[in-house]
C-alpha positions in Angstrom: 17.2 91.2 -38.9 17.5 90.5 -35.2 21.0 91.5 -34.0 22.8 90.9 -30.7 26.5 90.5 -30.5 28.3 88.4 -27.8 29.8 91.5 -26.2 26.3 92.4 -25.0 25.2 95.2 -27.3 21.5 95.9 -27.3 19.5 93.7 -29.6 17.4 95.5 -32.2 15.7 94.8 -35.5 18.1 96.0 -38.1 19.6 95.4 -41.5 23.1 95.6 -40.0 23.4 91.8 -39.7 26.9 91.0 -40.9 27.8 87.9 -42.9 30.2 86.7 -40.3 27.5 86.8 -37.6 25.2 85.0 -40.0 27.7 82.3 -40.7 28.4 81.7 -36.9 24.7 81.7 -36.1 24.0 79.2 -38.9 26.7 76.8 -37.8 25.6 77.0 -34.2 21.9 76.6 -35.2 22.7 73.4 -37.2 24.7 72.0 -34.3 21.9 72.7 -31.8 19.4 71.1 -34.1 21.4 67.9 -34.2 20.8 67.4 -30.5 17.3 69.0 -30.5 16.0 66.2 -32.7 16.7 63.3 -30.4 16.1 65.3 -27.3 12.7 66.6 -28.5 11.5 63.0 -29.1 13.1 61.6 -26.0 11.6 64.3 -23.7 8.1 63.8 -25.3 8.5 60.1 -24.5 9.5 61.1 -21.0 6.4 63.2 -20.6 4.3 60.3 -21.8 3.1 62.0 -25.0 3.7 61.5 -28.8 7.2 62.4 -30.0 5.8 64.9 -32.5 4.9 67.3 -29.7 8.5 67.4 -28.5 9.6 68.2 -32.0 6.9 70.9 -32.3 8.3 72.4 -29.1 11.8 72.4 -30.5 10.4 74.5 -33.4 7.8 76.9 -31.9 9.0 77.4 -28.4 12.6 77.7 -29.5 11.9 80.2 -32.2 9.5 82.4 -30.2 11.8 82.5 -27.2 14.7 83.5 -29.4 12.7 86.3 -31.0 11.5 87.9 -27.7 14.3 86.9 -25.4 17.2 88.8 -24.0 20.1 86.3 -24.0 22.1 85.9 -27.2 22.8 82.2 -26.5 19.9 80.8 -24.5 18.1 78.0 -26.4 14.6 77.2 -25.2 12.5 74.1 -25.9 11.7 70.8 -24.3 13.8 69.9 -21.2 14.0 66.8 -19.1 13.0 68.6 -15.8 9.9 70.2 -17.4 9.0 66.9 -19.1 9.1 65.1 -15.8 6.7 67.6 -14.2 4.5 67.3 -17.2 4.5 63.5 -16.8 3.5 64.0 -13.2 0.7 66.3 -14.2 -0.6 63.8 -16.8 -0.2 60.8 -14.5 -3.9 60.9 -13.5 -5.0 60.2 -17.1 -5.4 56.6 -18.2 -2.4 55.4 -20.4 -4.8 54.7 -23.2 -6.5 58.1 -23.1 -3.7 59.6 -25.2 -5.9 62.3 -26.9 -7.3 63.6 -23.6 -3.8 63.6 -22.1 -2.5 65.6 -25.1 -5.3 68.1 -24.8 -4.5 68.6 -21.1 -0.9 69.1 -22.0 -1.7 71.9 -24.5 -3.9 73.5 -21.8 -1.1 73.1 -19.3 1.2 75.0 -21.7 -1.2 77.9 -22.0 -1.5 78.0 -18.2 2.2 78.0 -17.7 2.7 80.7 -20.3 0.0 82.9 -18.7 1.6 82.6 -15.3 5.0 83.5 -16.6 3.6 86.5 -18.5 1.9 87.7 -15.3 5.2 87.3 -13.4 6.9 89.5 -16.1 4.1 92.1 -16.2 4.2 92.6 -12.4 8.0 92.4 -12.4 8.0 89.4 -10.0 10.9 87.7 -11.7 13.0 88.5 -8.7 10.9 86.0 -6.7 12.9 83.2 -8.3 16.0 84.4 -6.4 14.3 83.4 -3.2 14.4 79.8 -4.3 17.6 78.5 -2.9 20.1 76.8 -5.2 20.0 73.9 -2.7 16.3 73.5 -3.7 17.2 73.2 -7.3 20.0 70.7 -6.5 17.5 68.6 -4.6 15.0 68.8 -7.4 17.6 67.7 -9.9 18.5 64.7 -7.8 14.9 63.6 -7.6 14.2 64.4 -11.2 17.3 62.4 -12.3 16.3 59.4 -10.2 12.7 59.5 -11.4 13.9 59.9 -15.0 16.1 56.9 -14.8 13.8 54.5 -13.0 10.8 55.8 -15.0 12.4 54.4 -18.1 12.6 50.8 -16.7 9.8 49.6 -18.9 11.3 50.9 -22.1 14.8 49.7 -21.1 13.6 46.2 -20.5 11.1 46.2 -23.3 8.0 45.6 -21.2 4.8 47.4 -20.7 4.5 49.8 -17.7 2.2 48.7 -15.0 0.1 50.6 -12.5 -2.1 53.6 -12.7 -1.5 57.3 -12.6 -2.8 57.5 -9.0 0.0 55.4 -7.7 3.5 56.6 -6.8 6.0 56.1 -9.5 8.2 53.9 -7.3 5.2 51.5 -6.8 4.5 51.5 -10.5 8.1 50.7 -11.4 8.1 47.9 -8.8 5.0 46.4 -10.4 6.5 46.7 -13.8 9.7 44.9 -12.7 8.0 42.1 -10.8 4.5 41.7 -12.3 5.1 42.7 -15.9 5.8 40.8 -19.1 9.1 38.7 -19.5 12.1 41.0 -20.1 12.9 41.6 -23.8 16.6 40.7 -24.3 16.7 42.6 -27.6 15.4 45.8 -26.0 18.0 45.4 -23.2 20.7 45.0 -25.8 19.5 48.1 -27.7 19.5 50.2 -24.5 22.9 49.1 -23.4 24.4 49.6 -26.9 22.9 53.1 -27.1 24.4 54.1 -23.7 27.8 52.7 -24.6 27.9 54.2 -28.1 26.7 57.6 -26.9 29.5 57.7 -24.2 32.1 56.7 -26.7 31.0 59.2 -29.3 30.9 62.0 -26.6 34.6 61.2 -25.8 35.4 61.4 -29.5 33.6 64.7 -29.9 35.5 66.2 -27.0 38.9 64.7 -28.0 38.7 65.8 -31.7 36.7 69.0 -31.3 33.9 67.6 -33.6 30.3 69.0 -33.7 28.3 67.8 -30.8 26.2 65.3 -32.7 27.0 62.3 -30.4 23.4 61.7 -29.2 21.9 62.0 -32.7 24.6 59.9 -34.3 24.3 57.2 -31.6 20.5 57.1 -32.0 20.8 56.8 -35.8 23.5 54.0 -35.7 21.5 51.9 -33.2 18.3 52.4 -35.1 20.0 51.3 -38.4 21.4 48.2 -36.7 18.0 47.3 -35.2 16.5 47.8 -38.7 19.1 45.6 -40.4 18.5 42.9 -37.8 14.8 43.1 -38.5 14.0 44.0 -34.8 12.2 47.3 -35.8 10.3 45.8 -38.7 6.9 44.1 -38.3 7.1 40.3 -38.3 4.5 37.6 -38.4 1.2 38.9 -37.4 2.5 42.5 -37.6 4.3 42.3 -34.3 7.6 43.9 -33.6 10.5 42.3 -31.9 11.0 45.5 -29.9 8.8 48.5 -29.3 9.3 51.4 -31.7 8.2 55.0 -31.5 5.9 54.8 -34.5 5.6 57.2 -37.3 5.7 61.0 -36.7 3.5 62.9 -39.2 5.7 65.0 -41.6 3.6 68.1 -40.9 4.3 71.4 -39.4 2.8 72.5 -36.0 -0.6 74.1 -36.8 -2.9 76.3 -34.8 -5.1 74.3 -32.4 -7.4 75.6 -29.6 -6.8 73.4 -26.6 -9.8 71.7 -25.1 -10.8 73.3 -21.8 -12.3 71.4 -18.9 -12.5 73.2 -15.6 -11.8 70.0 -13.8 -8.5 69.9 -15.7 -7.7 73.5 -14.7 -8.1 72.6 -11.0 -6.0 69.4 -11.4 -3.2 71.1 -13.4 -3.0 74.4 -11.4 -0.2 73.3 -9.0 1.8 71.7 -11.7 1.4 74.8 -13.9 2.7 77.0 -11.1 5.6 74.6 -10.4 6.5 74.5 -14.1 6.3 78.3 -14.5 8.7 78.8 -11.6 11.0 76.0 -12.6 11.1 77.1 -16.2 12.1 80.7 -15.2 14.7 79.4 -12.8 16.2 77.2 -15.4 16.2 79.8 -18.1 17.5 82.7 -16.0 20.2 80.5 -14.3 21.5 79.3 -17.7 21.4 82.8 -19.2 23.3 84.3 -16.2 25.9 81.6 -16.4 26.7 82.2 -20.1 26.4 86.0 -19.7 29.0 85.9 -16.9 31.5 84.8 -19.6 30.3 87.0 -22.4 29.7 90.1 -20.3 26.3 90.5 -22.0 23.8 92.6 -20.0 20.6 90.7 -19.5 17.1 92.0 -19.1 15.6 89.4 -16.7 12.1 90.7 -16.9 12.2 90.6 -20.7 13.5 87.0 -20.5 10.6 86.1 -18.2 8.2 87.6 -20.7 9.8 85.7 -23.6 9.5 82.4 -21.6 5.8 83.1 -21.1 5.0 84.1 -24.7 6.8 81.0 -26.0 4.9 78.6 -23.7 1.6 80.4 -24.3 2.0 80.3 -28.1 3.3 76.7 -27.9 0.1 75.7 -26.1 -1.9 76.8 -29.2 0.5 74.9 -31.5 0.4 71.5 -29.8 3.8 71.9 -28.1 5.3 70.3 -25.0 5.9 73.1 -22.5 9.6 74.1 -22.4 12.3 76.3 -20.9 15.9 77.1 -21.3 18.0 74.0 -22.1 21.4 73.7 -20.4 22.8 71.3 -22.9 21.6 73.0 -26.0 22.4 76.5 -24.7 26.0 75.4 -23.9 26.4 73.9 -27.3 25.0 77.0 -28.9 27.6 79.1 -27.0 30.5 76.7 -27.6 29.6 76.5 -31.3 30.2 80.3 -31.6 26.7 81.7 -31.9 26.7 85.5 -32.2 23.1 86.5 -31.9 19.6 85.2 -31.1 19.3 84.2 -34.8 21.1 81.0 -33.9 17.9 79.8 -32.1 15.8 80.7 -35.1 18.2 78.8 -37.4 18.0 75.8 -35.0 14.2 75.8 -35.2 14.2 76.1 -39.0 16.6 73.1 -39.2 14.3 71.0 -37.0 11.4 72.0 -39.2 13.2 70.9 -42.4 14.3 67.6 -40.7 10.7 67.0 -39.6 9.4 67.4 -43.1 12.1 65.2 -44.7 12.9 62.6 -42.1 9.6 62.1 -40.2 8.7 58.8 -41.9 12.0 57.3 -40.7 11.1 57.8 -37.0 8.9 54.7 -37.2 12.1 52.6 -37.0 13.5 54.3 -33.8 13.4 51.8 -30.9 11.9 53.2 -27.7 14.7 51.4 -25.9 17.3 53.5 -27.7 15.6 56.7 -26.6 15.4 55.3 -23.1 19.1 54.8 -23.1 19.7 58.4 -24.1 17.4 59.5 -21.2 19.4 57.5 -18.8 22.5 59.4 -19.9 20.6 62.6 -19.5 19.6 61.6 -16.0 23.2 60.9 -15.0 24.2 64.3 -16.2 21.5 66.1 -14.3 23.2 65.2 -11.0 26.0 67.7 -10.2 28.1 65.8 -7.7 30.7 68.5 -7.0 27.9 71.1 -6.2 26.1 68.5 -4.1 29.2 67.9 -2.1 29.7 71.7 -1.8 26.1 72.2 -0.5 26.4 69.4 2.1 29.7 70.8 3.4 28.5 74.4 3.4 25.8 74.2 6.1 23.1 72.1 7.7 20.6 74.6 6.1 21.7 73.8 2.6 22.0 70.0 3.2 18.5 69.9 4.7 17.0 71.7 1.8 18.6 69.3 -0.7 17.4 66.3 1.2 13.8 67.5 1.9 13.4 68.7 -1.8 14.8 65.4 -3.2 12.6 63.2 -0.9 9.5 65.3 -1.6 10.1 64.9 -5.4 10.5 61.2 -5.2 7.7 60.3 -2.7 5.2 63.1 -3.3 5.8 64.6 -6.7 8.1 67.0 -8.6 5.6 69.8 -8.6 5.3 69.6 -4.8 9.0 69.5 -4.4 9.5 72.8 -6.1 6.6 74.5 -4.2 7.7 73.0 -0.9 11.3 73.9 -1.5 10.3 77.4 -2.3 8.2 77.7 0.8 11.0 76.3 3.0 13.5 78.7 1.4 11.3 81.7 2.3 10.4 80.3 5.8 14.1 79.8 6.5 15.2 83.0 4.9 12.9 85.3 6.9 14.2 84.4 10.4 17.8 84.6 9.1 17.1 88.0 7.4 15.3 89.2 10.5 18.5 89.0 12.7 19.0 92.6 13.7 22.4 92.9 15.5 22.9 95.6 18.1 26.1 96.6 19.9 27.0 99.4 22.3 29.9 101.6 21.2 32.3 103.7 23.2 34.9 106.3 22.6 38.1 104.7 23.8 40.9 106.6 25.6 42.7 106.6 22.3 39.6 108.4 20.9 38.6 105.6 18.6 34.9 104.9 18.3 34.6 101.1 18.7 32.5 98.4 20.2 32.4 98.6 24.0 34.4 95.9 25.9 33.4 94.6 29.4 36.6 96.2 30.8 35.8 99.7 29.5 34.6 102.4 31.8 30.8 103.0 31.5 29.8 106.4 30.2 27.0 108.0 32.3 26.3 110.9 30.0 26.1 109.5 26.5 25.1 106.2 25.0 26.4 105.1 21.6 24.6 102.2 20.1 24.9 100.6 16.7 22.2 98.7 14.8 22.9 96.4 11.8 20.5 94.3 9.6 17.2 94.4 7.7 14.9 97.1 9.1 11.6 95.3 8.2 8.7 93.8 10.0 10.5 90.5 10.7 13.1 92.4 12.7 10.5 94.3 14.8 10.7 92.1 17.9 14.5 92.4 18.0 14.3 96.2 17.4 11.8 96.5 20.3 14.1 94.6 22.6 17.1 96.8 21.8 15.2 100.1 22.0 13.5 99.1 25.3 16.9 98.1 26.8 18.4 101.5 25.6 15.5 103.4 27.2 15.8 101.6 30.5 19.6 102.0 30.6 19.4 105.7 29.8 16.8 106.3 32.6 18.8 104.2 35.1 22.1 106.0 34.4 20.5 109.4 33.8 22.0 109.5 30.3 21.4 112.8 28.5 22.3 111.9 24.9 21.9 108.7 22.8 23.7 108.3 19.5 21.9 105.7 17.5 24.1 104.6 14.6 21.9 103.4 11.6 24.5 103.2 8.9 24.1 99.4 8.5 20.3 99.1 8.6 18.7 98.3 5.3 15.2 98.3 3.6 13.2 100.2 6.2 9.5 99.5 6.3 6.5 101.0 8.1 6.6 98.6 11.1 10.2 99.4 12.1 9.9 103.1 11.3 6.9 103.3 13.6 8.9 101.6 16.4 11.7 104.2 15.8 9.2 107.0 15.9 7.7 105.8 19.3 11.3 105.5 20.7 12.1 109.1 19.7 8.9 110.5 21.2 9.5 108.5 24.5 13.1 109.8 24.7 12.0 113.4 24.1 9.4 113.1 27.0 12.2 111.7 29.2 14.5 114.7 28.3 16.9 112.5 26.4 18.3 113.8 23.1 18.6 111.1 20.4 21.0 111.6 17.5 20.6 109.5 14.4 24.0 108.9 12.8 24.8 107.4 9.4 21.3 107.7 8.1 21.2 106.1 4.6 19.3 107.8 1.7 16.4 105.3 1.8 15.9 105.8 5.5 16.2 109.6 5.2 13.6 109.6 2.5 11.2 107.5 4.5 11.4 109.6 7.7 11.0 112.8 5.6 7.9 111.3 3.9 6.5 110.4 7.3 6.9 114.0 8.5 9.5 113.4 11.2 11.1 116.7 10.5 7.9 118.5 11.7 8.7 117.5 15.3 12.2 116.1 15.3 15.2 118.5 15.2 16.9 118.4 11.8 20.3 118.9 13.5 19.8 115.6 15.3 20.0 113.7 11.9 23.5 113.0 10.5 23.0 111.5 7.0 25.6 109.2 5.5 27.5 111.3 3.0 29.9 110.4 0.2 32.5 107.7 0.4 33.5 108.8 3.9 30.4 107.2 5.4 31.7 107.1 9.0 32.1 110.9 9.1 28.4 111.0 10.0 29.0 109.0 13.1 32.0 111.2 14.1 29.9 114.3 13.7 27.1 112.8 15.8 29.7 111.9 18.5 31.1 115.5 18.5 27.5 116.9 18.7 26.8 114.6 21.7 29.8 116.0 23.5 28.7 119.5 22.7 25.3 118.8 24.4 26.8 117.2 27.5 29.8 119.5 27.8 28.4 121.8 30.5 27.7 120.2 33.9 29.0 116.8 32.9 30.6 115.0 35.7 31.3 111.8 33.9 35.0 111.0 34.1 34.9 109.1 30.8 33.5 112.1 28.9 35.8 114.5 30.6 38.7 112.5 29.2 37.2 112.8 25.7 35.6 116.3 25.7 37.4 118.4 23.1 38.5 122.0 23.4 37.7 124.5 20.6 41.2 124.1 19.3 40.9 120.3 19.2 37.6 120.4 17.5 39.3 122.0 14.5 41.6 119.0 14.3 39.0 116.4 15.3 39.5 114.3 12.2 42.9 113.4 13.5 41.5 111.9 16.7 38.3 110.0 15.8 38.0 106.9 13.8 35.2 104.3 13.5 
């Protein structure tokens, strides 16, 4: 049996699955299934496909991700954000071409799963951390708005107008102004569903009941609509309100998606967007819960699990999915102990599908639309939005650009453009290499030089801080050229270059450093490298610096007392300039042999 306790022990297949864990997982799984049923159908409706595909996703994707995943509490399956992007991807298909749209969706699931598996194989999951949280906030805002307004037709009981080539705002406007007369019964059903779901949510929280508010609200409204005769065929077989229609009481079966190369070209950007969005959703939710349980997560393994789940789901007629915030939170709050809770949830949905599928023909679309409006409202995190807008212009700009792109261009484009902006704005910020001249003060403290300090004409102490990669090369060139010119102009004999705070050295910056050291040597200037970190020391060793550069000019960072490397370099500099040095500043700070033995009392950084 698959075991993983909440304390974060490693999950393994074992017979050591305790009864208490099984009981907790079963209760949590039943609770999760109660919300998976209405959400699975609602998110399929949101994606523009048959409700059965959402339920299939709540079975297959949920189970597969639980088997291969890393988090004990993450529940995968259909989500509102993914469904919106799927809807965007299928918008080019004619509304009546339901079979073709479904086949394209299955192919999309296979493409998404393949991309996510490749990301895991090449260990590129960390790329998701370069997508700013502000981008996700902006995406959620646009997704929530599109989710709410996209249900206008179902809320009002009218047929959607427009074609997939038109922007959703235009289609909604045409639906509202050029469509059929509004259906008062559908409006009543929508409003009743929203009010009832909100009341039930309050009751659940107040009395600590199982979180079945959405399912119970949907059932009650559907029963009332049935008793009123609104969801039953009348004269001529017409319904007073639009219903979902019957879902076949059958299990998801193996199905090879139809492949058209034109579809692959059309769906590629959406597949990439869903792949990244799905990983971001899943990892963010897993991290949030793990921060409370202290469970160690294997992010690469979780990426692989997401990919396998979507790939397999594509072959079992599933809606693409990801980690669900609401269902994962419920799973955690319900006391789930291991990943078996996800498998129990999938099994429960399976049983419900087989037993209750014929009853879905009486569920009004307006009721599901009401639940989706509630979901849309909960997608917008107002406190975090306020925080992002107050934090910086950078964050506020990302939120606004991503949100507007999602609304006016498309959700797939919003994620990709947001990711591109995150990287483009990150690189210049990361490339800021700070340089500062240091000095030994009269109190023998190594600190940043002030304009009022006496200029040393024998030694130069200079500190570099920041990322030591190609983006910082222009800044590095500027600092090193200035150092070279200053040393020549003032006939400085020793330069102490403090590198304690440079990180992630690459070939470009290392080559710049090598050229600087060669130039200084030709000019008769000794350069001492202080506070050299292990990664930088490894790099210069691999590049063969030590074949031509004196080893005693390198002062590695050592132990917890990292600044001792700088102090040793400063003392070495004074040793080199001690004879024939006429600099008054250095004369005040040159140590006698007796003082050198007690130097640690005099020098601080």
